[in-house]
N, C-alpha and C positions, 0 to 999 in steps of 0.2 A: 414524517421521517420514518426511516426503516429502524427497528429495534437493533440492539447489538447482538451479533451471532459470532459463532466461531468459523462460519463458512459463508461463501458467497450466498447473496439472497437478492431477488428482484421482486419489485412491488409493482403492480400495474397501476398506472396512473390514468389510463384512458386514451382512446385514439392511437393505439401503437406506441404509446410513450411508457417506458419502464424506468424505475429508480433502482440502480443496482447498487448494493452496498458490500464491500468486502472486508475481511478482517484486517485490522491495522498490524504493522509489523512490531516484533517485541523490541524492546529498548536495547537488549543485547545484541540483536541482529542488526539494529541500526548501526551500532558502534562498529560492528565488524566490517560493515560497507563502507562507512566512513574512513575507517584507517586504511582499507584497501585503496580506495579512491586518492587519498593525500599521498600515499607511497608512489603511486602510478604516476601523479603529477611530478613530484620530485624527480623522477628519474628522467623526465622530458627535458628538464632544464639544465 
């Protein structure tokens, strides 16, 4: 497994295969996205 980093990281596995890891979203950002998504749904109904 790739180590935890604050940026994207690629680890070479061999024969043209890479394992790419990216930073996780912060919890506050996830809440913003979820709130926006539910509001959009309620408008359609």
